[in-house]
ZAMARGU-4260 file (C-alpha; in steps of 0.2 Angstrom, whole numbers, plus 5000, padded with zeros to 4 digits):
<rodrens>
0) 4882/5050/5070 | 4895/5037/5075 | 4910/5045/5083 | 4928/5042/5076 | 4941/5039/5089
5) 4958/5045/5082 | 4973/5033/5081 | 4983/5039/5098 | 4999/5035/5089 | 4998/5047/5076
10) 5010/5061/5078 | 5019/5050/5091 | 5040/5050/5090 | 5045/5031/5091 | 5062/5030/5097
15) 5066/5046/5096 | 5068/5044/5078 | 5053/5039/5069 | 5038/5051/5067 | 5020/5041/5065
20) 5011/5051/5051 | 4996/5040/5045 | 4989/5022/5047 | 4992/5012/5032 | 4983/4996/5036
25) 4979/4985/5051 | 4982/4965/5051 | 4982/4951/5062 | 4998/4954/5072 | 5002/4972/5069
30) 4996/4989/5062 | 5008/4996/5048 | 5009/5016/5049 | 5017/5029/5037 | 5031/5037/5046
35) 5045/5049/5043 | 5064/5046/5048 | 5070/5060/5055 | 5089/5055/5056 | 5089/5049/5036
40) 5075/5061/5031 | 5064/5049/5022 | 5047/5040/5023 | 5047/5021/5030 | 5034/5009/5034
45) 5032/5007/5053 | 5024/4991/5059 | 5020/4990/5077 | 5015/4974/5085 | 4997/4974/5092
50) 4999/4976/5112 | 4987/4963/5116 | 4997/4948/5108 | 5011/4953/5121 | 5001/4948/5136
55) 4994/4931/5142 | 5002/4914/5141 | 5006/4916/5122 | 5015/4933/5123 | 5032/4925/5123
60) 5029/4916/5107 | 5021/4930/5098 | 5036/4942/5103 | 5048/4929/5097 | 5037/4928/5080
65) 5039/4947/5078 | 5057/4947/5080 | 5060/4931/5071 | 5051/4943/5056 | 5065/4955/5056
70) 5079/4942/5056 | 5072/4932/5041 | 5066/4947/5030 | 5081/4956/5033 | 5091/4942/5025
75) 5082/4944/5009 | 5089/4956/4996 | 5079/4955/4980 | 5071/4970/4969 | 5053/4959/4973
80) 5054/4960/4992 | 5049/4975/5002 | 5067/4981/5011 | 5068/4978/5031 | 5077/4991/5039
85) 5077/4989/5058 | 5068/4982/5072 | 5067/4988/5090 | 5058/4992/5105 | 5051/5008/5113
90) 5044/5006/5130 | 5030/4991/5128 | 5030/4994/5109 | 5039/4982/5095 | 5042/4988/5080
95) 5049/4986/5062 | 5054/4998/5050 | 5052/4995/5032 | 5053/5001/5015 | 5038/5012/5010
100) 5030/5008/4995 | 5018/5021/4990 | 5004/5016/4978 | 4991/5003/4978 | 4991/4982/4979
105) 4987/4968/4967 | 4969/4968/4975 | 4962/4984/4968 | 4971/4980/4952 | 4961/4964/4951
110) 4944/4973/4956 | 4948/4986/4943 | 4946/4973/4930 | 4960/4979/4920 | 4973/4965/4922
115) 4979/4957/4905 | 4987/4941/4903 | 5003/4949/4899 | 5003/4961/4914 | 4997/4944/4925
120) 5012/4935/4919 | 5025/4951/4924 | 5016/4951/4942 | 5016/4932/4944 | 5036/4930/4937
125) 5042/4944/4952 | 5031/4935/4966 | 5039/4920/4961 | 5056/4926/4959 | 5054/4935/4976
130) 5048/4919/4984 | 5062/4908/4975 | 5076/4920/4983 | 5067/4918/5001 | 5065/4899/4998
135) 5084/4898/4994 | 5088/4905/5010 | 5074/4891/5019 | 5062/4904/5023 | 5041/4902/5018
140) 5031/4917/5017 | 5014/4907/5023 | 5004/4922/5018 | 5003/4926/5000 | 4987/4935/4993
145) 4983/4950/4984 | 4985/4962/4998 | 5003/4957/5000 | 5008/4962/4982 | 5011/4980/4983
150) 5012/4989/4967 | 5024/5004/4966 | 5016/5021/4962 | 5021/5028/4944 | 5031/5011/4938
155) 5019/4998/4944 | 5032/4987/4950 | 5027/4973/4962 | 5035/4971/4977 | 5030/4955/4990
160) 5026/4961/5007 | 5024/4955/5025 | 5034/4941/5028 | 5026/4942/5045 | 5021/4925/5045
165) 5038/4918/5037 | 5048/4905/5047 | 5063/4897/5043 | 5059/4880/5035 | 5070/4871/5048
170) 5057/4878/5063 | 5042/4874/5053 | 5031/4861/5062 | 5012/4857/5067 | 5006/4871/5076
175) 5005/4868/5095 | 4990/4878/5096 | 4979/4869/5083 | 4976/4887/5073 | 4981/4889/5056
180) 4991/4905/5053 | 4986/4914/5034 | 4970/4918/5024 | 4960/4903/5022 | 4956/4907/5002
185) 4975/4904/4998 | 4979/4891/5011 | 4986/4874/5004 | 4975/4859/5009 | 4989/4851/5019
190) 4990/4866/5030 | 4972/4866/5034 | 4971/4848/5037 | 4987/4846/5046 | 4995/4862/5048
195) 5011/4857/5040 | 5019/4872/5030 | 5033/4871/5018 | 5039/4878/5002 | 5025/4870/4990
200) 5012/4878/5002 | 5018/4894/4995 | 5018/4887/4977 | 4999/4883/4980 | 4994/4901/4986
205) 5002/4907/4970 | 4993/4895/4960 | 4975/4903/4968 | 4983/4921/4965 | 4985/4916/4948
210) 4967/4909/4945 | 4960/4925/4954 | 4971/4936/4940 | 4966/4927/4925 | 4947/4925/4931
215) 4944/4939/4942 | 4935/4927/4955 | 4942/4914/4968 | 4941/4896/4963 | 4932/4892/4980
220) 4918/4903/4985 | 4907/4898/5001 | 4896/4906/5015 | 4910/4907/5027 | 4930/4901/5028
225) 4924/4885/5035 | 4915/4880/5019 | 4931/4889/5009 | 4944/4878/5018 | 4932/4862/5015
230) 4932/4865/4997 | 4953/4866/4997 | 4955/4851/5004 | 4941/4840/4996 | 4940/4848/4978
235) 4952/4853/4965 | 4952/4869/4957 | 4942/4871/4942 | 4949/4874/4925 | 4951/4895/4921
240) 4947/4891/4904 | 4929/4889/4911 | 4927/4906/4916 | 4935/4916/4902 | 4933/4911/4884
245) 4951/4917/4879 | 4960/4907/4892 | 4965/4890/4885 | 4973/4872/4889 | 4990/4881/4892
250) 4983/4890/4907 | 4972/4877/4914 | 4988/4865/4914 | 4999/4879/4924 | 4986/4884/4938
255) 4982/4863/4939 | 5001/4862/4943 | 5002/4873/4955 | 4987/4870/4965 | 4988/4850/4964
260) 4980/4845/4981 | 4993/4832/4983 | 5010/4843/4988 | 5020/4831/4981 | 5012/4834/4963
265) 5016/4852/4963 | 5033/4860/4959 | 5045/4858/4973 | 5048/4876/4976 | 5046/4894/4968
270) 5061/4892/4957 | 5054/4877/4949 | 5037/4886/4949 | 5044/4900/4939 | 5051/4888/4927
275) 5035/4881/4924 | 5027/4899/4923 | 5039/4905/4909 | 5037/4891/4898 | 5019/4893/4899
280) 5020/4912/4894 | 5029/4906/4877 | 5014/4895/4873 | 5000/4909/4873 | 4997/4917/4858
285) 5003/4935/4856 | 4985/4941/4851 | 4976/4937/4867 | 4990/4942/4879 | 4982/4961/4879
290) 4964/4957/4882 | 4959/4965/4900 | 4949/4953/4911 | 4934/4963/4910 | 4933/4963/4890
295) 4937/4943/4889 | 4923/4933/4880 | 4913/4922/4889 | 4918/4904/4890 | 4910/4891/4880
300) 4895/4880/4887 | 4906/4865/4884 | 4920/4872/4895 | 4909/4876/4909 | 4900/4859/4909
305) 4918/4852/4910 | 4923/4863/4924 | 4908/4857/4935 | 4909/4838/4932 | 4924/4833/4940
310) 4921/4815/4939 | 4916/4803/4925 | 4909/4787/4928 | 4915/4770/4921 | 4902/4760/4910
315) 4895/4747/4921 | 4901/4728/4918 | 4897/4722/4902 | 4894/4739/4895 | 4907/4736/4882
320) 4899/4725/4867 | 4909/4717/4855 | 4902/4724/4837 | 4902/4712/4823 | 4914/4716/4807
325) 4905/4725/4792 | 4902/4712/4777 | 4918/4710/4767 | 4918/4716/4749 | 4920/4701/4736
330) 4939/4699/4731 | 4944/4707/4714 | 4943/4699/4699 | 4961/4692/4694 | 4972/4703/4683
335) 4976/4699/4665 | 4993/4694/4662 | 5004/4710/4655 | 5011/4708/4637 | 5029/4706/4634
340) 5032/4722/4631 | 5026/4727/4648 | 5044/4721/4655 | 5053/4736/4646 | 5040/4749/4653
345) 5042/4740/4670 | 5061/4743/4670 | 5057/4761/4662 | 5046/4764/4677 | 5057/4756/4690
350) 5072/4769/4684 | 5060/4783/4684 | 5055/4779/4703 | 5073/4778/4709 | 5079/4794/4699
355) 5062/4802/4708 | 5067/4794/4725 | 5085/4800/4724 | 5079/4818/4719 | 5066/4820/4731
360) 5078/4817/4746 | 5094/4824/4738 | 5088/4840/4730 | 5067/4840/4732 | 5057/4842/4747
365) 5064/4827/4755 | 5082/4836/4758 | 5073/4847/4770 | 5063/4844/4788 | 5054/4857/4798
370) 5061/4862/4813 | 5049/4857/4826 | 5040/4868/4839 | 5045/4865/4857 | 5064/4867/4855
375) 5064/4884/4861 | 5062/4886/4882 | 5066/4868/4886 | 5081/4859/4892 | 5095/4859/4878
380) 5094/4839/4879 | 5075/4839/4876 | 5078/4851/4863 | 5091/4839/4853 | 5080/4825/4856
385) 5066/4834/4846 | 5078/4839/4833 | 5084/4819/4831 | 5065/4815/4829 | 5063/4826/4815
390) 5078/4819/4806 | 5089/4834/4810 | 5106/4837/4820 | 5109/4851/4832 | 5124/4862/4838
395) 5125/4873/4853 | 5131/4890/4858 | 5130/4897/4875 | 5127/4915/4881 | 5122/4924/4898
400) 5103/4927/4900 | 5093/4935/4915 | 5075/4929/4908 | 5079/4910/4904 | 5085/4896/4916
405) 5102/4889/4915 | 5101/4875/4902 | 5087/4880/4893 | 5087/4884/4874 | 5084/4904/4871
410) 5084/4903/4852 | 5086/4891/4837 | 5092/4894/4820 | 5082/4892/4809 | 5067/4896/4821
415) 5053/4884/4826 | 5042/4880/4810 | 5056/4886/4797 | 5063/4873/4785 | 5082/4867/4787
420) 5092/4855/4776 | 5094/4838/4784 | 5113/4840/4782 | 5113/4857/4791 | 5115/4859/4808
425) 5102/4868/4819 | 5111/4881/4830 | 5104/4882/4848 | 5107/4895/4859 | 5108/4888/4877
430) 5108/4899/4893 | 5122/4901/4904 | 5109/4909/4917 | 5111/4926/4923 | 5128/4933/4921
435) 5133/4936/4941 | 5144/4949/4949 | 5150/4949/4966 | 5145/4964/4976 | 5162/4975/4983
440) 5165/4977/5000 | 5164/4992/5008 | 5151/5002/4997 | 5142/5009/5011 | 5154/5024/5019
445) 5161/5027/5001 | 5162/5042/4991 | 5150/5042/4979 | 5162/5041/4964 | 5172/5027/4972
450) 5157/5017/4974 | 5151/5020/4956 | 5169/5015/4950 | 5169/4998/4962 | 5152/4993/4955
455) 5156/4995/4936 | 5172/4986/4940 | 5164/4971/4944 | 5152/4974/4929 | 5136/4982/4938
460) 5134/4997/4928 | 5115/5000/4931 | 5116/5011/4946 | 5103/5025/4952 | 5107/5037/4965
465) 5096/5047/4977 | 5102/5060/4991 | 5097/5062/5008 | 5102/5074/5021 | 5112/5066/5037
470) 5120/5073/5052 | 5130/5057/5055 | 5138/5055/5037 | 5148/5068/5026 | 5142/5074/5011
475) 5145/5064/4996 | 5146/5047/5005 | 5134/5032/5003 | 5123/5029/5017 | 5114/5014/5009
480) 5115/5001/4996 | 5102/4990/4989 | 5115/4976/4987 | 5124/4967/5001 | 5143/4966/5000
485) 5149/4949/4996 | 5133/4943/4985 | 5131/4937/4969 | 5119/4948/4959 | 5114/4948/4941
490) 5125/4960/4930 | 5109/4969/4924 | 5101/4972/4941 | 5099/4990/4946 | 5109/4994/4960
495) 5103/5008/4971 | 5113/5020/4981 | 5107/5033/4995 | 5120/5046/4995 | 5123/5059/5010
500) 5121/5077/5006 | 5126/5083/5022 | 5117/5090/5037 | 5100/5097/5035 | 5100/5115/5031
505) 5097/5128/5046 | 5086/5143/5043 | 5096/5158/5043 | 5088/5170/5058 | 5082/5186/5051
510) 5093/5200/5059 | 5090/5215/5048 | 5088/5232/5057 | 5098/5225/5073 | 5113/5232/5079
515) 5129/5223/5071 | 5134/5215/5089 | 5117/5209/5092 | 5116/5202/5073 | 5131/5192/5077
520) 5128/5186/5094 | 5111/5179/5086 | 5120/5171/5069 | 5132/5163/5080 | 5119/5155/5092
525) 5114/5144/5076 | 5131/5140/5073 | 5135/5151/5058 | 5152/5160/5056 | 5150/5178/5052
530) 5158/5190/5038 | 5156/5209/5038 | 5151/5220/5022 | 5149/5239/5024 | 5140/5249/5013
535) 5133/5267/5012 | 5114/5266/5013 | 5102/5282/5014 | 5090/5274/5026 | 5098/5263/5038
540) 5106/5271/5054 | 5126/5270/5054 | 5130/5253/5061 | 5115/5244/5058 | 5112/5229/5049
545) 5104/5232/5031 | 5104/5213/5028 | 5113/5196/5026 | 5118/5184/5012 | 5111/5171/5011
550) 5095/5181/5017 | 5084/5179/5034 | 5074/5163/5032 | 5083/5156/5019 | 5092/5138/5023
555) 5110/5137/5024 | 5125/5125/5027 | 5126/5121/5046 | 5143/5130/5050 | 5143/5141/5036
560) 5148/5158/5034 | 5134/5171/5033 | 5139/5189/5027 | 5132/5203/5037 | 5129/5219/5028
565) 5130/5236/5040 | 5125/5252/5036 | 5140/5267/5034 | 5126/5278/5035 | 5123/5292/5021
570) 5137/5294/5010 | 5146/5309/5018 | 5144/5304/5036 | 5156/5296/5047 | 5154/5276/5048
575) 5154/5266/5066 | 5170/5259/5070 | 5168/5257/5088 | 5175/5239/5092 | 5184/5236/5078
580) 5204/5234/5078 | 5214/5249/5073 | 5217/5239/5057 | 5202/5238/5051 | 5193/5253/5056
585) 5207/5263/5047 | 5203/5252/5031 | 5185/5256/5034 | 5187/5274/5035 | 5199/5277/5021
590) 5186/5269/5009 | 5174/5281/5014 | 5186/5294/5009 | 5193/5302/5024 | 5211/5301/5032
595) 5214/5294/5049 | 5225/5298/5063 | 5226/5286/5077 | 5228/5293/5095 | 5230/5283/5112
600) 5239/5268/5117 | 5227/5254/5113 | 5236/5251/5098 | 5253/5244/5105 | 5243/5233/5116
605) 5230/5227/5105 | 5216/5236/5110 | 5201/5241/5098 | 5194/5256/5094 | 5185/5266/5110
610) 5179/5281/5099 | 5181/5293/5084 | 5181/5311/5083 | 5169/5315/5074 | 5158/5303/5081
615) 5149/5291/5069 | 5134/5298/5059 | 5141/5316/5059 | 5142/5324/5042 | 5161/5326/5035
620) 5166/5329/5019 | 5176/5317/5008 | 5195/5321/5012 | 5191/5326/5029 | 5201/5319/5044
625) 5193/5308/5057 | 5204/5304/5074 | 5203/5286/5082 | 5204/5286/5099 | 5211/5269/5106
630) 5213/5274/5123
</rodrens>
């Protein structure tokens, strides 16, 4: 039986804060662990660079690349990007801490075969939106693949992970080592052949990802990485309709645009690719959007043949031969001359034709035109040209939209395919893009209510609050916000706040049965204040602790007050007041039903009770006299 070696880092406390719980994944540069952040009492993902990368001639460049990941990824704030929290060093260990996303990844979803076109487009929309945010900051991901698209447990929301190969575009150039960083099945042709990487390489990888999601397979499959890389450089990606019968021409054109071998023929960045994706989605019939990949009909034989035959030969020289014209029919016999009465009929017919033409164009079908397809989801100018070509005029309204890019038409009234009077304007609603709000300053450190009011004051009303214990942040104050102050975000974006629940609770020690002095010392050692309550008890000896509130073993706020209940013995016995002040002892004895006489000089100097007569625990009828001796 093979011996399994446990990961030596499991259970280790990194930097005095992050306790490693389990290994999640291992990659070419680092291993990812699930860890517990003891300071903020939350689960995080801890990414540890492989030790061997910090050795040898390339050690410095690897360390620099690993640390650059933290700086690049920490600057990305997007709901579709796995957040990076911290970066540090613990001895020889270099690590990142990131948002932990429980759930699965896109690879597993593709294997299950349950992906519908609707779900595929929703995932691709978030992936391209996240990449667009990165590209806007001149960051290229470099390693888009199903394993790096995480799907949140419960909600299924996608998040792009592992910007471990990301670099600022200004720093990207041909690799000095001759190696190509990335996963060969998703590498762009120019990356394989020259090592060059820019935003269009990410677009190509998303195109391959889309092909795989639509068909359940990769476009280029070979016996090894070299054969796959050769295919990327020398072969066009085949049409997806060749692999599933319900995938039509719009999807072929989408994948072709994203995976063009010439990078100049692709969308220039993820934002442009996102527009192409959304435009394609609007062209797909609703009835095919919910067909799972595993239930899709097979492709037609013609489509398969078309996919295999990528080159069509020209006919040989002289192959085009002029064909003789068919014989012409004989000319018709000349018409007979009309009679004189025919002139009257001709005038009547002409009037009838003119009237019909007037009726047709002013009151009949000719007074209408059909609003053409393709005016929704395109630039407003393009929509207006289409309407003009159909004999219609347009007017514009504008409104904000988080789903339709700025300048594109959201809707038309009358809608596409509907009739409209030619003298009636077609109302186009044009997108102003998402309505943006500037994130207020100082959210972190605000009281929760103040933070909510500040966010609502700028129009950010979707707010989710989670709570965590914190030894450093006062209860009710904001520890973390999902948006950075000063940035502009869509007003419909959900803002997530983490609010402190104060220090973590401390367990109350079990002190029942102890003498009151010992119990007080034990509770004070845990940082608690102590309040005393006395009561008669049939079993507990006089002066011993019956119990506490909160009880032993329960959690209580650090520095809080614990009430200790002390036995006065059986009813009719003298309670123990030794060590108390004269005032407190008198009050307790009178509550027990006795009269009190004070003796000694301690009362003058503030000394406590030395003893009583009768002594504690002695039987004495209520109403009897108890003497307090102070000295």
